[in-house]
VOGU-3710 file (C-alpha; in Angstrom, 3 decimals, decimal comma):
1> xxxxxxxxxx> 107,236/150,130/132,816  109,270/147,750/134,976  106,194/145,556/135,474  105,581/145,370/131,738  109,234/144,481/131,077  109,115/141,754/133,733  105,901/140,371/132,222  107,365/140,405/128,692  110,563/138,656/129,858  108,401/136,018/131,528
11> xxxxxxxxxx> 106,441/135,523/128,292  109,713/135,401/126,344  111,018/132,601/128,579  107,716/130,725/128,223  107,843/131,011/124,426  111,416/129,654/124,439  110,414/126,752/126,665  107,297/125,833/124,680  108,617/126,276/121,128  107,500/122,801/120,075
21> xxxxxxxxxx> 104,238/122,871/122,053  102,406/125,030/119,487  103,724/124,313/115,976  101,252/126,797/114,428  102,797/129,824/116,156  106,363/131,097/116,072  106,682/134,165/118,295  109,932/136,155/118,206  111,039/139,107/120,285  113,087/141,884/118,681
31> xxxxxxxxxx> 116,675/141,540/119,939  116,982/145,219/120,775  113,449/146,043/122,011  111,321/143,848/124,305  108,245/145,901/123,254  108,507/144,808/119,586  107,627/141,247/118,577  106,796/139,407/115,378  104,918/136,177/114,931  104,561/133,681/112,131
41> xxxxxxxxxx> 101,236/131,885/112,271  100,027/129,046/110,092  96,692/129,434/108,394  94,082/127,169/109,996  93,328/123,904/108,189  90,135/123,588/106,169  90,111/127,348/105,494  91,285/129,272/102,430  94,329/130,292/104,531  95,523/126,696/104,914
51> xxxxxxxxxx> 99,154/126,214/103,768  99,806/129,921/104,259  102,221/131,412/106,771  101,251/134,880/107,925  103,496/137,408/109,641  102,146/139,577/112,446  103,779/142,642/114,027  103,259/143,333/117,729  103,810/146,732/119,284  103,475/146,350/123,038
61> xxxxxxxxxx> 102,581/149,458/125,069  104,509/150,364/128,214  101,247/149,831/130,177  101,122/146,143/129,129  99,503/143,897/130,365  96,948/146,481/131,512  96,611/147,622/127,890  96,484/145,329/124,851  99,296/145,107/122,322  98,777/146,606/118,891
71> xxxxxxxxxx> 98,851/143,765/116,392  98,666/143,879/112,629  99,192/141,558/109,711  102,352/142,271/107,733  101,311/139,603/105,219  98,465/140,630/102,894  95,292/138,726/103,745  91,756/138,841/102,323  89,622/138,646/105,462  86,629/140,720/106,589
81> xxxxxxxxxx> 88,199/141,607/109,952  91,596/142,681/108,605  92,203/146,000/106,847  93,686/145,095/103,477  96,154/148,010/103,273  97,237/148,476/106,907  96,834/144,945/108,286  94,841/146,307/111,245  92,808/143,576/112,964  89,273/144,028/114,280
91> xxxxxxxxxx> 89,206/141,718/117,280  87,438/142,486/120,561  90,297/141,284/122,781  92,602/143,826/121,120  90,127/146,593/121,950  87,430/146,623/124,658  87,536/142,952/125,780  91,237/142,950/126,714  92,267/141,309/129,967  95,756/141,057/131,517
101> xxxxxxxxxx> 95,201/137,282/131,525  95,874/137,293/127,750  99,443/136,729/126,577  101,032/137,422/123,202  100,822/133,675/122,502  97,106/133,529/123,347  96,506/136,604/121,157  98,063/134,632/118,266  95,693/131,745/118,993  92,720/134,151/119,007
111> xxxxxxxxxx> 93,816/135,567/115,629  94,053/132,040/114,182  90,529/131,363/115,518  89,317/134,603/113,889  90,862/133,488/110,586  88,815/130,288/110,775  85,618/132,066/111,896  85,377/135,517/110,305  82,884/138,070/111,620  81,449/139,681/108,458
121> xxxxxxxxxx> 79,184/142,035/110,427  82,097/144,183/111,641  84,266/144,344/108,532  87,452/146,326/108,050  87,564/144,829/104,545  84,106/145,590/103,130  84,619/143,593/99,912  85,376/140,481/101,933  82,554/141,144/104,405  80,037/141,761/101,594
131> xxxxxxxxxx> 80,896/138,446/99,907  80,259/136,579/103,170  77,120/138,531/104,102  75,617/137,901/100,661  76,320/134,171/101,027  78,951/134,046/98,279  81,231/131,558/100,065  82,780/130,448/96,785  83,725/134,017/95,854  85,114/134,747/99,313
141> xxxxxxxxxx> 87,091/131,505/99,467  88,584/131,896/95,995  89,720/135,477/96,752  91,110/134,475/100,168  92,890/131,472/98,674  94,310/133,565/95,822  95,808/136,111/98,247  97,100/133,320/100,484  98,856/131,792/97,473  100,257/135,173/96,372
151> xxxxxxx> 101,366/136,541/99,743  101,559/133,797/102,361  102,911/130,697/100,655  106,541/129,916/101,449  108,526/130,544/98,270  110,092/127,506/96,662  113,847/128,003/96,561
//
């Protein structure tokens, strides 16, 4: 557990130092628990998620970095690889392709890449996956854009 704490403190310092380096990701550690993090990620441009800001919740195991963090979307998103109700993410690096070389920041980047390039053949959201597999890009994009507008657009004051 000491090793995981040391690693997380190192990542925390890196995130503080590089705040402006990656404007698409804002990673924040819970003040009272180094094993709980949240992230705000911007939807990738030229996707239906563009202009959206999505919140992720990280639960980091005590065996980190030997085991991957559990990550889920707190913001509703219409995407084939994200469970609509739970926010669970189907991404190989969060399961069997995990490596201790990954950091919480690089996991955020991988999730943004997944948002831009969905994998409809391993869907957690079957409706979304079926639209893509049947070639209905317009249907998929309009649903994804609608949910982005409803759930992920910053509210005007």
